[in-house]
C-alpha positions in Angstrom: -3.3 29.2 -31.5 -2.0 26.9 -28.8 -3.1 23.3 -28.6 -3.8 22.1 -25.1 -2.6 18.5 -24.3 -5.3 16.9 -22.2 -3.5 13.6 -21.8 -4.2 12.1 -18.4 -1.3 11.3 -16.2 -1.2 7.6 -15.1 -2.0 6.5 -11.5 0.6 7.5 -9.0 0.2 5.4 -5.8 1.8 6.1 -2.4 1.7 3.6 0.4 1.9 4.7 4.0 1.9 2.4 7.1 1.4 3.0 10.8 1.7 0.4 13.6 -1.5 0.0 15.6 -0.3 -0.7 19.1 -3.9 -0.7 20.4 -4.7 -3.7 18.2 -3.6 -7.3 18.9 -0.4 -8.7 17.3 1.5 -6.9 14.7 -1.3 -4.9 13.1 -0.6 -2.0 10.7 -2.9 0.5 9.1 -2.1 0.8 5.4 -3.1 3.9 3.4 -2.9 3.8 -0.4 -3.1 7.3 -1.9 -3.5 8.0 -5.6 -2.0 11.3 -6.6 -2.1 10.6 -10.3 -4.5 11.5 -13.1 -6.3 8.2 -13.5 -7.9 5.5 -11.3 -5.8 2.5 -10.4 -7.6 -0.9 -10.8 -6.8 -4.2 -9.1 -4.2 -2.8 -6.8 -2.0 -5.3 -5.0 0.4 -4.2 -2.2 3.0 -6.7 -1.1 4.4 -6.1 2.4 7.3 -7.6 4.3 7.8 -7.6 8.0 11.5 -7.5 9.0 13.4 -8.5 12.2 17.1 -7.9 12.3 17.3 -7.4 8.5 15.5 -10.7 7.7 11.9 -11.1 6.4 9.9 -13.0 9.0 6.5 -12.7 7.4 4.9 -11.4 4.2 1.4 -10.3 3.4 -0.6 -8.9 0.5 -3.3 -6.3 0.4 -5.7 -6.1 -2.5 -8.2 -3.5 -3.4 -10.4 -3.2 -6.5 -9.9 0.5 -7.2 -8.1 3.6 -5.9 -9.8 6.6 -7.6 -7.9 9.7 -8.7 -6.9 12.0 -5.8 -8.3 9.7 -3.1 -7.1 7.4 -0.4 -8.1 3.8 0.5 -7.3 2.4 4.0 -7.0 -1.1 5.3 -5.4 -3.1 8.1 -2.9 -6.0 8.0 -2.3 -8.3 11.0 0.8 -10.4 11.0 0.8 -13.7 13.0 4.5 -13.5 14.0 4.6 -13.4 17.8 8.0 -14.7 18.8 10.0 -11.5 19.0 9.2 -7.9 18.1 9.6 -7.0 14.5 11.6 -3.9 13.7 10.2 -2.7 10.4 7.6 -3.1 7.7 8.5 -2.4 4.0 6.5 -2.4 0.8 7.9 -5.1 -1.5 6.0 -4.0 -4.6 2.9 -2.3 -5.8 1.0 -3.6 -8.9 -2.1 -2.2 -10.6 -3.9 -1.9 -13.9 -5.0 1.2 -15.6 -8.6 0.8 -16.7 
């Protein structure tokens, strides 16, 4: 007789961003996808806007839950208007497992 291990895998979050040129300023759509086996709770995404290798502005996105095998979307608008930024990077992702 084989025993089946039903242990759930922890949340596995992926963050994707896309620049929204039709919106004002430096606005990015942020998609947070959970490909893990459990819901992620109190999700914090820290983002850094770069210009010439230097962080020019930082932001944080918070969502209460990202359920298993689902996606949550939001938008971040940066206020930096001096010169065009060249990249957006995720600084860190934190969450709790309920």
